[in-house]
All heavy atoms as an XYZ file, in Angstrom:
943
protein
N      56.797     98.030    -13.531
C      56.114     97.024    -12.787
C      56.995     95.791    -12.732
O      57.565     95.368    -13.719
C      54.808     96.688    -13.494
C      53.705     96.524    -12.503
S      52.067     96.830    -13.099
C      51.454     95.469    -13.789
N      57.078     95.160    -11.567
C      57.920     93.973    -11.424
C      57.198     92.758    -11.999
O      55.975     92.733    -12.144
C      58.263     93.745     -9.951
O      57.115     93.333     -9.248
N      57.981     91.728    -12.298
C      57.394     90.517    -12.887
C      56.471     89.811    -11.894
O      55.496     89.168    -12.293
C      58.487     89.570    -13.370
O      59.273     89.141    -12.270
N      56.714     89.922    -10.578
C      55.839     89.322     -9.571
C      54.465     89.981     -9.561
O      53.435     89.315     -9.442
N      54.478     91.307     -9.703
C      53.218     92.041     -9.713
C      52.416     91.712    -10.983
O      51.191     91.571    -10.937
C      53.505     93.540     -9.645
C      52.260     94.368     -9.466
C      52.551     95.819     -9.387
N      53.052     96.166     -8.057
C      53.456     97.371     -7.697
N      53.451     98.353     -8.582
N      53.870     97.608     -6.486
N      53.086     91.561    -12.110
C      52.421     91.203    -13.371
C      51.793     89.815    -13.245
O      50.643     89.604    -13.638
C      53.407     91.263    -14.550
C      53.839     92.711    -14.793
C      52.786     90.664    -15.811
C      54.945     92.860    -15.813
N      52.547     88.867    -12.673
C      52.019     87.505    -12.502
C      50.786     87.503    -11.602
O      49.807     86.818    -11.885
C      53.094     86.589    -11.904
C      54.087     86.138    -12.911
C      54.964     85.029    -12.338
N      56.215     85.029    -13.047
C      57.415     85.134    -12.518
N      57.554     85.220    -11.213
N      58.482     85.120    -13.264
N      50.844     88.279    -10.514
C      49.682     88.349     -9.617
C      48.485     88.958    -10.327
O      47.359     88.505    -10.168
C      50.034     89.149     -8.358
C      50.832     88.351     -7.355
C      50.922     89.065     -6.029
N      51.614     90.351     -6.094
C      52.929     90.525     -5.973
N      53.711     89.491     -5.757
N      53.451     91.725     -6.045
N      48.700     89.988    -11.133
C      47.608     90.615    -11.876
C      47.009     89.642    -12.889
O      45.780     89.552    -13.036
C      48.091     91.859    -12.608
O      48.488     92.838    -11.679
N      47.847     88.906    -13.573
C      47.350     87.915    -14.532
C      46.581     86.791    -13.820
O      45.538     86.338    -14.296
C      48.504     87.329    -15.345
C      49.116     88.252    -16.395
C      50.338     87.602    -17.040
C      48.095     88.612    -17.453
N      47.092     86.342    -12.681
C      46.413     85.287    -11.922
C      45.057     85.767    -11.429
O      44.055     85.043    -11.502
C      47.280     84.834    -10.751
N      45.010     87.017    -10.940
C      43.743     87.580    -10.478
C      42.754     87.692    -11.636
O      41.573     87.355    -11.499
C      43.974     88.953     -9.835
C      42.714     89.672     -9.356
C      42.013     88.846     -8.276
C      43.063     91.052     -8.825
N      43.235     88.118    -12.794
C      42.369     88.215    -13.975
C      41.834     86.841    -14.380
O      40.658     86.691    -14.736
N      42.668     85.819    -14.317
C      42.230     84.464    -14.663
C      41.179     83.962    -13.681
O      40.201     83.317    -14.070
C      43.433     83.527    -14.691
N      41.351     84.263    -12.387
C      40.382     83.844    -11.377
C      39.035     84.543    -11.611
O      37.975     83.911    -11.548
C      40.926     84.127     -9.953
C      39.833     83.977     -8.916
C      42.088     83.208     -9.644
N      39.076     85.844    -11.899
C      37.843     86.588    -12.149
C      37.144     86.045    -13.395
O      35.917     85.851    -13.406
C      38.138     88.097    -12.287
C      36.931     88.856    -12.805
C      38.594     88.665    -10.954
N      37.894     85.749    -14.444
C      37.323     85.194    -15.667
C      36.707     83.824    -15.408
O      35.585     83.537    -15.856
C      38.391     85.099    -16.753
C      37.934     84.512    -18.089
C      36.873     85.403    -18.716
C      39.116     84.339    -19.019
N      37.390     82.967    -14.675
C      36.859     81.638    -14.356
C      35.581     81.746    -13.533
O      34.611     81.011    -13.768
C      37.908     80.825    -13.606
N      35.550     82.658    -12.577
C      34.349     82.840    -11.759
C      33.178     83.315    -12.619
O      32.045     82.854    -12.454
C      34.622     83.832    -10.637
N      33.441     84.219    -13.550
C      32.376     84.712    -14.430
C      31.830     83.591    -15.304
O      30.618     83.467    -15.498
C      32.902     85.857    -15.295
N      32.693     82.741    -15.821
C      32.263     81.618    -16.649
C      31.424     80.652    -15.817
O      30.360     80.185    -16.251
C      33.477     80.905    -17.283
C      33.074     79.574    -17.893
C      34.117     81.803    -18.330
N      31.869     80.329    -14.605
C      31.118     79.416    -13.744
C      29.750     79.982    -13.376
O      28.755     79.254    -13.351
C      31.907     79.094    -12.481
C      33.108     78.164    -12.682
C      33.895     78.032    -11.384
C      32.657     76.808    -13.181
N      29.666     81.264    -13.102
C      28.370     81.875    -12.794
C      27.447     81.842    -14.003
O      26.248     81.617    -13.866
C      28.563     83.314    -12.311
C      29.106     83.470    -10.889
C      29.379     84.933    -10.589
C      28.146     82.885     -9.881
N      27.987     82.041    -15.184
C      27.173     81.967    -16.402
C      26.634     80.573    -16.627
O      25.470     80.384    -16.964
N      27.454     79.554    -16.408
C      27.017     78.169    -16.566
C      25.986     77.827    -15.502
O      24.974     77.192    -15.787
C      28.228     77.210    -16.495
C      27.778     75.766    -16.397
C      29.119     77.415    -17.704
N      26.197     78.247    -14.267
C      25.238     77.972    -13.196
C      23.914     78.666    -13.470
O      22.843     78.115    -13.224
C      25.805     78.424    -11.854
N      23.950     79.869    -14.002
C      22.721     80.590    -14.332
C      21.941     79.885    -15.422
O      20.723     79.763    -15.359
N      22.632     79.355    -16.440
C      21.955     78.621    -17.507
C      21.348     77.340    -16.963
O      20.242     76.953    -17.341
C      22.934     78.306    -18.630
N      22.038     76.663    -16.071
C      21.517     75.442    -15.465
C      20.287     75.723    -14.618
O      19.323     74.963    -14.622
N      20.289     76.836    -13.905
C      19.135     77.204    -13.084
C      17.930     77.518    -13.963
O      16.805     77.149    -13.647
C      19.473     78.394    -12.198
N      18.162     78.195    -15.084
C      17.063     78.501    -16.000
C      16.486     77.223    -16.587
O      15.270     77.078    -16.720
C      17.550     79.426    -17.113
N      17.348     76.263    -16.927
C      16.874     74.995    -17.472
C      16.102     74.229    -16.410
O      15.063     73.641    -16.698
C      18.048     74.167    -17.971
C      17.620     72.879    -18.654
C      18.800     72.101    -19.166
O      19.933     72.386    -18.832
N      18.534     71.104    -19.976
N      16.574     74.228    -15.175
C      15.865     73.542    -14.099
C      14.502     74.183    -13.863
O      13.515     73.499    -13.619
C      16.699     73.574    -12.823
N      14.432     75.504    -13.952
C      13.170     76.194    -13.768
C      12.206     75.855    -14.911
O      11.015     75.678    -14.692
C      13.395     77.695    -13.706
C      12.135     78.482    -13.404
C      12.428     79.973    -13.294
O      13.517     80.420    -13.602
N      11.447     80.713    -12.865
N      12.714     75.736    -16.131
C      11.858     75.384    -17.261
C      11.318     73.972    -17.103
O      10.212     73.674    -17.538
C      12.648     75.492    -18.562
N      12.072     73.080    -16.472
C      11.639     71.711    -16.263
C      10.790     71.546    -15.015
O      10.306     70.457    -14.748
C      12.865     70.785    -16.165
C      13.652     70.674    -17.446
C      12.866     69.978    -18.536
O      12.077     69.094    -18.276
N      13.065     70.399    -19.767
N      10.600     72.614    -14.228
C       9.871     72.505    -12.966
C       8.440     72.033    -13.169
O       7.885     71.358    -12.324
C       9.882     73.846    -12.235
N       7.818     72.365    -14.306
C       6.457     71.945    -14.574
C       6.369     70.534    -15.117
O       5.299     70.057    -15.433
N       7.479     69.861    -15.261
C       7.524     68.543    -15.847
C       7.639     67.476    -14.779
O       7.778     67.741    -13.605
C       8.693     68.428    -16.824
C       8.666     69.430    -17.938
C       7.509     69.118    -18.905
N       7.299     70.164    -19.861
C       7.790     70.183    -21.073
N       8.573     69.232    -21.492
N       7.520     71.171    -21.884
N       7.594     66.240    -15.227
C       7.629     65.088    -14.327
C       9.048     64.678    -13.980
O       9.979     64.895    -14.748
C       6.945     63.911    -14.993
S       5.211     64.193    -15.370
N       9.166     64.027    -12.816
C      10.443     63.439    -12.415
C      10.551     62.045    -13.015
O       9.545     61.439    -13.373
C      10.524     63.365    -10.893
N      11.749     61.546    -13.119
C      11.957     60.192    -13.619
C      12.412     60.183    -15.060
O      12.787     61.201    -15.624
N      12.377     58.995    -15.664
C      12.813     58.882    -17.052
C      11.597     58.709    -17.964
O      10.592     58.112    -17.590
C      13.802     57.725    -17.233
C      13.231     56.382    -16.915
N      13.094     55.910    -15.626
C      12.750     55.407    -17.727
C      12.550     54.703    -15.672
N      12.329     54.371    -16.924
N      11.714     59.284    -19.150
C      10.604     59.238    -20.094
C      10.475     57.818    -20.634
O      11.447     57.235    -21.105
C      10.815     60.229    -21.230
C       9.626     60.325    -22.157
C       9.645     61.516    -23.083
C      10.938     61.708    -23.802
N      10.864     62.681    -24.883
N       9.242     57.261    -20.557
C       9.013     55.902    -21.034
C       8.126     55.859    -22.275
O       8.133     54.857    -22.991
C       8.421     54.997    -19.927
C       9.441     54.768    -18.826
C       7.145     55.574    -19.350
N       7.349     56.904    -22.528
C       6.481     56.932    -23.712
C       6.243     58.378    -24.143
O       6.216     59.282    -23.324
C       5.102     56.348    -23.423
C       5.017     54.882    -23.191
C       4.996     54.109    -24.508
N       4.505     52.754    -24.352
C       5.151     51.768    -23.743
N       6.302     51.991    -23.175
N       4.636     50.555    -23.694
N       6.049     58.537    -25.436
C       5.551     59.777    -26.001
C       4.356     59.406    -26.861
O       4.493     58.629    -27.800
C       6.619     60.488    -26.850
O       7.748     60.784    -26.028
C       6.074     61.781    -27.443
N       3.194     59.918    -26.510
C       1.963     59.640    -27.257
C       1.626     60.881    -28.074
O       1.095     61.858    -27.546
C       0.826     59.303    -26.293
C       1.103     58.197    -25.274
C      -0.003     58.136    -24.240
C       1.266     56.867    -25.975
N       1.943     60.864    -29.359
C       1.719     62.028    -30.220
C       0.333     61.974    -30.841
O      -0.190     60.899    -31.119
C       2.758     62.061    -31.337
O       4.042     62.229    -30.790
N      -0.246     63.152    -31.049
C      -1.514     63.278    -31.757
C      -1.502     64.601    -32.503
O      -0.510     65.332    -32.452
C      -2.710     63.132    -30.803
C      -2.722     64.059    -29.626
C      -3.505     65.196    -29.621
C      -1.955     63.787    -28.502
C      -3.517     66.049    -28.531
C      -1.960     64.621    -27.403
C      -2.753     65.762    -27.422
N      -2.572     64.898    -33.233
C      -2.571     66.014    -34.188
C      -2.269     67.372    -33.572
O      -1.644     68.205    -34.217
C      -3.902     66.069    -34.932
O      -4.968     66.293    -34.020
N      -2.702     67.625    -32.340
C      -2.537     68.963    -31.755
C      -1.544     69.006    -30.596
O      -1.388     70.053    -29.977
C      -3.898     69.506    -31.270
O      -4.474     68.561    -30.365
C      -4.838     69.741    -32.444
N      -0.890     67.891    -30.293
C       0.075     67.890    -29.199
C       0.647     66.514    -28.937
O       0.639     65.643    -29.820
N       1.125     66.330    -27.723
C       1.682     65.034    -27.323
C       1.574     64.890    -25.815
O       1.505     65.883    -25.086
C       3.131     64.889    -27.769
C       4.085     65.910    -27.189
C       5.464     65.777    -27.789
C       6.360     66.914    -27.329
N       7.680     66.843    -27.933
N       1.549     63.650    -25.365
C       1.556     63.350    -23.943
C       2.890     62.681    -23.643
O       3.258     61.687    -24.287
C       0.396     62.416    -23.544
C       0.471     62.097    -22.054
C      -0.936     63.042    -23.877
N       3.618     63.228    -22.690
C       4.890     62.667    -22.260
C       4.641     61.874    -20.984
O       4.056     62.400    -20.038
C       5.908     63.775    -22.012
C       6.141     64.729    -23.188
C       7.021     65.888    -22.770
C       6.758     63.984    -24.351
N       5.087     60.618    -20.958
C       4.856     59.735    -19.821
C       6.210     59.385    -19.199
O       7.128     58.951    -19.899
C       4.125     58.443    -20.250
C       3.836     57.569    -19.043
C       2.844     58.775    -20.999
N       6.312     59.580    -17.883
C       7.544     59.342    -17.142
C       7.292     58.319    -16.036
O       6.178     58.193    -15.539
C       8.042     60.636    -16.492
C       8.429     61.711    -17.472
C       7.468     62.541    -18.037
C       9.752     61.904    -17.833
C       7.811     63.533    -18.934
C      10.111     62.889    -18.722
C       9.138     63.698    -19.268
O       9.493     64.685    -20.156
N       8.352     57.623    -15.643
C       8.220     56.650    -14.565
C       9.426     56.756    -13.636
O      10.552     56.927    -14.097
C       8.139     55.235    -15.132
C       7.760     54.196    -14.114
C       7.428     52.876    -14.779
C       6.905     51.918    -13.738
N       6.568     50.624    -14.327
N       9.138     56.659    -12.325
C      10.205     56.686    -11.337
C       9.729     55.980    -10.081
O       8.738     56.397     -9.466
C      10.607     58.123    -10.998
C      11.748     58.214    -10.005
C      12.164     59.649     -9.768
C      13.344     59.702     -8.823
N      13.770     61.068     -8.585
N      10.401     54.898     -9.716
C      10.144     54.168     -8.467
C       8.673     53.836     -8.243
O       8.127     54.105     -7.182
C      10.682     54.941     -7.281
C      12.174     55.091     -7.306
C      12.665     55.778     -6.077
N      14.118     55.890     -6.118
C      14.806     56.650     -5.333
N      14.194     57.372     -4.406
N      16.112     56.699     -5.424
N       8.025     53.284     -9.245
C       6.633     52.880     -9.102
C       5.627     53.980     -9.350
O       4.432     53.733     -9.374
N       6.062     55.200     -9.527
C       5.170     56.314     -9.824
C       5.189     56.590    -11.321
O       6.249     56.564    -11.951
C       5.583     57.582     -9.073
C       5.287     57.510     -7.604
C       6.212     56.975     -6.712
C       4.071     57.961     -7.107
C       5.938     56.899     -5.365
C       3.786     57.889     -5.755
C       4.718     57.348     -4.890
O       4.441     57.267     -3.558
N       4.034     56.856    -11.873
C       3.911     57.218    -13.282
C       3.349     58.630    -13.337
O       2.386     58.964    -12.648
C       2.986     56.239    -14.034
C       2.787     56.691    -15.471
C       3.555     54.833    -13.993
N       3.954     59.449    -14.164
C       3.591     60.855    -14.286
C       3.392     61.175    -15.760
O       4.090     60.617    -16.617
C       4.712     61.710    -13.697
S       4.436     63.484    -13.823
N       2.447     62.056    -16.061
C       2.199     62.444    -17.450
C       1.913     63.929    -17.542
O       1.385     64.537    -16.611
C       1.029     61.653    -18.019
N       2.268     64.496    -18.678
C       1.998     65.900    -18.970
C       1.635     65.998    -20.449
O       2.239     65.346    -21.288
C       3.207     66.801    -18.610
C       4.435     66.446    -19.390
C       2.885     68.256    -18.788
N       0.590     66.767    -20.753
C       0.187     67.017    -22.138
C       0.797     68.334    -22.578
O       0.681     69.337    -21.874
C      -1.344     67.091    -22.266
O      -1.896     65.838    -21.885
C      -1.764     67.405    -23.684
N       1.441     68.338    -23.736
C       2.103     69.535    -24.261
C       1.480     69.880    -25.609
O       1.337     69.011    -26.483
C       3.619     69.296    -24.427
C       4.301     70.540    -24.971
C       4.234     68.870    -23.117
N       1.104     71.139    -25.782
C       0.507     71.599    -27.040
C       1.557     71.656    -28.138
O       2.711     72.024    -27.898
C      -0.112     72.981    -26.856
N       1.163     71.298    -29.344
C       2.070     71.374    -30.491
C       2.372     72.826    -30.833
O       3.490     73.168    -31.202
C       1.451     70.674    -31.699
C       2.387     70.558    -32.878
C       1.746     69.806    -34.024
C       2.001     68.323    -33.821
N       1.547     67.521    -34.984
N       1.360     73.694    -30.674
C       1.533     75.120    -30.949
C       1.119     75.923    -29.724
O      -0.034     76.341    -29.599
C       0.692     75.526    -32.151
C       1.168     74.832    -33.402
C       0.459     75.283    -34.614
N       0.945     74.475    -35.735
C       0.416     74.457    -36.909
N      -0.630     75.210    -37.162
N       0.907     73.709    -37.854
N       2.057     76.159    -28.798
C       1.713     76.927    -27.600
C       1.433     78.382    -27.950
O       1.807     78.860    -29.005
C       2.961     76.791    -26.725
C       4.054     76.419    -27.648
C       3.437     75.727    -28.815
N       0.760     79.053    -27.043
C       0.467     80.469    -27.251
C      -0.865     80.835    -26.661
O      -0.982     81.096    -25.473
N      -1.893     80.823    -27.485
C      -3.234     81.186    -27.025
C      -3.780     80.114    -26.084
O      -3.463     78.934    -26.217
C      -4.163     81.342    -28.221
N      -4.596     80.543    -25.148
C      -5.221     79.585    -24.217
C      -6.180     78.680    -24.976
O      -6.950     79.142    -25.804
C      -5.971     80.319    -23.118
C      -5.058     80.994    -22.148
C      -5.808     81.424    -20.901
N      -4.886     82.023    -19.966
C      -4.169     81.350    -19.077
N      -4.306     80.043    -18.998
N      -3.339     81.959    -18.270
N      -6.080     77.393    -24.687
C      -6.981     76.417    -25.279
C      -7.264     75.328    -24.271
O      -6.526     75.151    -23.304
C      -6.414     75.857    -26.573
C      -5.046     75.228    -26.439
C      -4.408     74.959    -27.775
C      -3.519     76.107    -28.068
N      -2.613     76.157    -29.052
N      -8.330     74.599    -24.499
C      -8.716     73.515    -23.601
C      -7.690     72.390    -23.684
O      -7.385     71.904    -24.770
C     -10.094     72.995    -24.000
O     -10.438     71.897    -23.204
N      -7.148     72.000    -22.521
C      -6.170     70.906    -22.457
C      -6.478     70.040    -21.259
O      -7.006     70.517    -20.251
C      -4.744     71.440    -22.292
C      -4.193     72.172    -23.449
S      -2.455     72.505    -23.172
C      -2.255     73.947    -24.163
N      -6.129     68.774    -21.376
C      -6.296     67.879    -20.238
C      -5.283     66.750    -20.315
O      -4.735     66.449    -21.379
C      -7.709     67.297    -20.196
O      -7.926     66.457    -21.306
N      -5.052     66.132    -19.167
C      -4.204     64.942    -19.062
C      -4.746     64.117    -17.903
O      -5.228     64.668    -16.913
C      -2.714     65.313    -18.846
C      -2.494     66.048    -17.547
C      -1.825     64.080    -18.933
N      -4.716     62.796    -18.057
C      -5.108     61.922    -16.956
C      -4.270     60.659    -16.990
O      -3.870     60.198    -18.066
C      -6.600     61.584    -17.004
O      -6.871     60.675    -18.036
N      -4.019     60.123    -15.800
C      -3.299     58.863    -15.634
C      -4.089     58.036    -14.638
O      -4.427     58.513    -13.557
C      -1.862     59.073    -15.097
C      -1.143     57.749    -14.967
C      -1.079     60.008    -15.982
N      -4.342     56.794    -15.001
C      -5.084     55.900    -14.125
C      -4.333     54.590    -13.989
O      -4.041     53.929    -14.987
C      -6.474     55.626    -14.696
C      -7.292     54.681    -13.855
C      -8.660     54.421    -14.443
O      -8.985     54.895    -15.526
N      -9.462     53.661    -13.732
N      -4.007     54.218    -12.752
C      -3.442     52.897    -12.490
C      -4.597     51.911    -12.426
O      -5.674     52.239    -11.910
C      -2.674     52.899    -11.174
N      -4.402     50.711    -12.947
C      -5.485     49.722    -12.964
C      -5.987     49.462    -11.547
O      -5.198     49.226    -10.645
C      -4.999     48.418    -13.587
C      -6.123     47.441    -13.877
C      -5.625     46.167    -14.503
N      -5.070     46.398    -15.823
C      -5.497     45.774    -16.924
N      -6.483     44.919    -16.861
N      -4.923     46.024    -18.074
N      -7.302     49.570    -11.378
C      -7.909     49.363    -10.072
C      -8.015     50.624     -9.234
O      -8.511     50.584     -8.117
N      -7.573     51.747     -9.744
C      -7.626     53.024     -9.010
C      -8.370     54.062     -9.835
O      -8.637     53.862    -11.013
C      -6.214     53.536     -8.723
O      -5.509     52.634     -7.922
N      -8.646     55.189     -9.205
C      -9.270     56.304     -9.909
C      -8.201     57.108    -10.648
O      -7.070     57.180    -10.195
C      -9.994     57.207     -8.929
C     -11.162     56.513     -8.296
C     -11.871     57.420     -7.336
N     -12.977     56.697     -6.736
C     -14.083     57.263     -6.332
N     -14.223     58.564     -6.420
N     -15.041     56.551     -5.812
N      -8.576     57.757    -11.752
C      -7.576     58.540    -12.492
C      -7.226     59.846    -11.788
O      -8.058     60.444    -11.110
C      -8.264     58.812    -13.831
C      -9.714     58.676    -13.565
C      -9.860     57.695    -12.437
N      -5.997     60.265    -11.974
C      -5.554     61.607    -11.567
C      -5.667     62.472    -12.820
O      -5.203     62.079    -13.892
C      -4.125     61.563    -11.069
N      -6.300     63.659    -12.693
C      -6.581     64.490    -13.861
C      -6.164     65.937    -13.644
O      -6.181     66.433    -12.533
C      -8.078     64.496    -14.157
C      -8.651     63.198    -14.584
C     -10.120     63.382    -14.969
N     -10.668     62.140    -15.445
C     -11.658     61.486    -14.853
N     -12.202     61.970    -13.763
N     -12.104     60.370    -15.362
N      -5.855     66.577    -14.761
C      -5.705     68.025    -14.796
C      -6.386     68.498    -16.065
O      -6.080     68.012    -17.158
C      -4.236     68.449    -14.787
C      -4.068     69.960    -14.802
O      -4.961     70.660    -14.274
O      -3.061     70.441    -15.342
N      -7.331     69.414    -15.918
C      -8.105     69.897    -17.054
C      -8.297     71.394    -16.897
O      -8.561     71.872    -15.803
C      -9.458     69.197    -17.087
C     -10.345     69.597    -18.233
C     -11.652     68.813    -18.186
C     -12.555     69.253    -19.316
N     -13.821     68.521    -19.308
N      -8.127     72.119    -17.994
C      -8.335     73.561    -17.952
C      -7.975     74.202    -19.268
O      -7.763     73.527    -20.278
N      -7.884     75.545    -19.242
C      -7.477     76.306    -20.430
C      -6.062     76.812    -20.175
O      -5.861     77.671    -19.333
C      -8.450     77.447    -20.685
C      -9.845     76.927    -21.073
C     -10.802     78.025    -21.443
N     -10.362     78.854    -22.564
C     -10.465     78.507    -23.853
N     -10.962     77.350    -24.181
N     -10.049     79.332    -24.783
N      -5.120     76.242    -20.917
C      -3.704     76.535    -20.710
C      -3.063     77.004    -22.012
O      -3.591     76.770    -23.095
C      -2.970     75.292    -20.208
C      -3.541     74.722    -18.935
C      -4.198     73.500    -18.929
C      -3.417     75.399    -17.735
C      -4.713     72.964    -17.759
C      -3.932     74.883    -16.558
C      -4.576     73.665    -16.576
O      -5.091     73.143    -15.417
N      -1.905     77.644    -21.884
C      -1.182     78.128    -23.065
C      -0.137     77.140    -23.562
O       0.190     77.141    -24.740
C      -0.473     79.454    -22.755
O       0.429     79.243    -21.662
C      -1.464     80.538    -22.417
N       0.414     76.306    -22.684
C       1.513     75.433    -23.082
C       1.274     73.972    -22.744
O       1.385     73.107    -23.596
C       2.824     75.906    -22.429
C       4.001     75.104    -22.849
N       4.516     74.087    -22.071
C       4.756     75.140    -23.965
C       5.542     73.538    -22.701
N       5.701     74.171    -23.849
N       0.956     73.669    -21.463
C       0.816     72.264    -21.076
C      -0.205     72.087    -19.955
O      -0.487     73.020    -19.212
C       2.163     71.679    -20.649
C       2.711     72.255    -19.386
N       3.449     73.412    -19.361
C       2.608     71.850    -18.100
C       3.787     73.679    -18.110
N       3.285     72.744    -17.316
N      -0.745     70.879    -19.886
C      -1.626     70.478    -18.790
C      -0.871     69.438    -17.973
O      -0.198     68.574    -18.517
C      -2.919     69.874    -19.329
N      -0.988     69.518    -16.667
C      -0.276     68.583    -15.798
C       0.933     69.257    -15.218
O       1.090     70.471    -15.325
N       1.751     68.520    -14.588
C       1.827     67.062    -14.525
C       0.837     66.452    -13.532
O       0.424     67.098    -12.577
C       3.258     66.818    -14.052
C       3.606     68.023    -13.261
C       2.861     69.167    -13.907
N       0.457     65.203    -13.793
C      -0.335     64.404    -12.865
C       0.432     63.117    -12.598
O       1.063     62.560    -13.499
C      -1.755     64.100    -13.390
C      -2.574     65.362    -13.464
C      -1.724     63.406    -14.728
N       0.393     62.663    -11.347
C       1.179     61.498    -10.934
C       0.297     60.524    -10.172
O      -0.541     60.939     -9.376
C       2.349     61.947    -10.026
O       3.135     62.908    -10.736
C       3.226     60.783     -9.640
N       0.501     59.233    -10.418
C      -0.161     58.179     -9.658
C       0.878     57.156     -9.229
O       1.913     57.002     -9.875
C      -1.274     57.456    -10.467
C      -2.377     58.410    -10.841
C      -0.717     56.747    -11.676
N       0.591     56.481     -8.129
C       1.445     55.363     -7.722
C       0.887     54.123     -8.388
O      -0.230     53.704     -8.108
C       1.483     55.193     -6.206
C       2.429     54.115     -5.807
N       2.023     52.823     -5.611
C       3.773     54.131     -5.614
C       3.079     52.085     -5.296
N       4.144     52.861     -5.302
N       1.638     53.556     -9.299
C       1.179     52.398    -10.050
C       1.817     51.111     -9.556
O       1.263     50.037     -9.764
C       1.478     52.580    -11.531
N       2.959     51.206     -8.905
C       3.674     49.990     -8.529
C       3.997     49.212     -9.793
O       4.602     49.732    -10.713
N       3.530     47.968     -9.852
C       3.744     47.145    -11.049
C       2.448     46.954    -11.824
O       2.308     46.015    -12.594
C       4.327     45.787    -10.653
C       5.693     45.897    -10.059
N       6.793     46.219    -10.802
C       6.133     45.774     -8.782
C       7.856     46.268    -10.018
N       7.477     46.014     -8.777
N       1.475     47.853    -11.628
C       0.201     47.761    -12.329
C       0.263     48.521    -13.651
O       1.054     49.435    -13.828
C      -0.923     48.345    -11.470
C      -1.153     47.563    -10.194
C      -2.223     48.199     -9.354
N      -1.738     49.465     -8.807
C      -2.510     50.363     -8.224
N      -3.809     50.163     -8.134
N      -1.998     51.474     -7.733
N      -0.622     48.150    -14.558
C      -0.763     48.849    -15.830
C      -1.363     50.235    -15.588
O      -2.037     50.446    -14.582
C      -1.695     48.086    -16.758
S      -1.217     46.384    -17.082
N      -1.119     51.137    -16.514
C      -1.717     52.471    -16.440
C      -2.376     52.803    -17.767
O      -2.002     52.275    -18.816
C      -0.684     53.569    -16.077
C      -0.132     53.384    -14.688
C       0.426     53.633    -17.095
N      -3.375     53.686    -17.708
C      -4.061     54.193    -18.895
C      -3.857     55.698    -18.898
O      -4.213     56.379    -17.939
C      -5.547     53.865    -18.819
C      -6.294     54.054    -20.108
C      -6.385     55.189    -20.847
C      -7.059     53.077    -20.785
N      -7.166     54.985    -21.940
C      -7.598     53.687    -21.935
C      -7.366     51.742    -20.540
C      -8.401     53.011    -22.837
C      -8.171     51.076    -21.438
C      -8.679     51.707    -22.573
N      -3.308     56.225    -19.983
C      -2.983     57.644    -20.089
C      -3.833     58.263    -21.189
O      -3.960     57.689    -22.277
C      -1.482     57.837    -20.399
C      -1.138     59.309    -20.517
C      -0.621     57.160    -19.352
N      -4.406     59.436    -20.904
C      -5.180     60.177    -21.891
C      -4.694     61.616    -21.923
O      -4.281     62.162    -20.893
C      -6.666     60.182    -21.532
C      -7.311     58.823    -21.533
C      -8.768     58.937    -21.122
C      -9.410     57.575    -21.003
N     -10.820     57.670    -20.583
N      -4.771     62.231    -23.096
C      -4.411     63.633    -23.237
C      -5.245     64.291    -24.310
O      -5.683     63.632    -25.269
N      -5.458     65.594    -24.158
C      -6.269     66.334    -25.118
C      -5.762     67.764    -25.219
O      -5.432     68.387    -24.211
C      -7.725     66.345    -24.665
C      -8.663     67.059    -25.596
C     -10.083     67.004    -25.084
C     -10.980     67.801    -26.006
N     -12.357     67.848    -25.523
N      -5.689     68.273    -26.440
C      -5.391     69.687    -26.703
C      -6.358     70.132    -27.785
O      -6.316     69.618    -28.911
C      -3.937     69.904    -27.178
C      -3.708     71.369    -27.523
C      -2.938     69.435    -26.147
N      -7.253     71.063    -27.447
C      -8.247     71.526    -28.411
C      -9.104     70.363    -28.894
O      -9.666     69.614    -28.098
N      -9.158     70.159    -30.220
C      -9.959     69.097    -30.789
C      -9.249     67.761    -30.926
O      -9.864     66.761    -31.249
N      -7.958     67.718    -30.702
C      -7.197     66.473    -30.836
C      -6.995     65.794    -29.500
O      -6.910     66.453    -28.461
N      -6.926     64.462    -29.526
C      -6.728     63.733    -28.272
C      -6.059     62.403    -28.541
O      -5.949     61.953    -29.692
C      -8.066     63.515    -27.572
O      -8.891     62.680    -28.350
N      -5.632     61.757    -27.456
C      -5.049     60.414    -27.533
C      -5.445     59.643    -26.285
O      -5.731     60.236    -25.230
C      -3.511     60.470    -27.666
O      -3.024     59.158    -27.920
C      -2.850     61.013    -26.413
N      -5.465     58.335    -26.414
C      -5.748     57.440    -25.301
C      -4.867     56.207    -25.495
O      -4.878     55.605    -26.579
C      -7.230     57.055    -25.311
O      -7.529     56.229    -24.206
N      -4.119     55.837    -24.485
C      -3.088     54.827    -24.658
C      -3.573     53.386    -24.590
O      -2.923     52.504    -25.120
C      -2.014     55.008    -23.580
O      -2.556     54.686    -22.306
N      -4.677     53.146    -23.922
C      -4.987     51.768    -23.568
C      -4.096     51.397    -22.394
O      -3.322     52.217    -21.896
N      -4.182     50.160    -21.913
C      -3.355     49.771    -20.767
C      -1.913     49.576    -21.220
O      -1.639     48.800    -22.137
C      -3.887     48.488    -20.124
C      -5.224     48.675    -19.488
C      -6.397     48.140    -19.904
C      -5.524     49.472    -18.345
N      -7.418     48.553    -19.078
C      -6.911     49.379    -18.106
C      -4.770     50.271    -17.491
C      -7.557     50.024    -17.067
C      -5.405     50.921    -16.456
C      -6.784     50.802    -16.239
N      -0.995     50.319    -20.603
C       0.429     50.251    -20.957
C       1.263     50.089    -19.702
O       0.755     50.197    -18.585
C       0.896     51.516    -21.724
C       0.661     52.791    -20.902
C       0.219     51.602    -23.086
C       1.270     54.048    -21.510
N       2.553     49.858    -19.887
C       3.561     49.734    -18.828
C       3.210     48.591    -17.866
O       3.447     48.693    -16.667
C       3.732     51.050    -18.057
C       4.026     52.287    -18.888
C       4.137     53.517    -18.002
C       5.271     52.111    -19.730
N       2.641     47.519    -18.386
C       2.251     46.375    -17.557
C       3.472     45.549    -17.141
O       4.421     45.457    -17.841
C       1.291     45.483    -18.313
S      -0.249     46.336    -18.757
């Protein structure tokens, strides 16, 4: 085999290896994006922890979003989450879920919001926050 043919074979092998690595990284990123699909957009501004779970509160461009996450996911249990901007009605999600309730989003602008969450017998209520 000539040295030119060896170099071409090595270059082709390197290209195939690089493509495989890039596809693996892209696949992991897609799986992570899919796992986050049930979550809120924006940056996390509060975590309200309680005995059976936590409420994650996010904010982006005047919108506030919240999701309640069970501390021990698995069996279906009663869960709820609500967000209320001052002067408006609350946005709610309530049901029997295995992992999380929500997300729920409200347009708050520069108004305060009240966030509530519940998993089984435990719950939390924030009072007026993000004023």
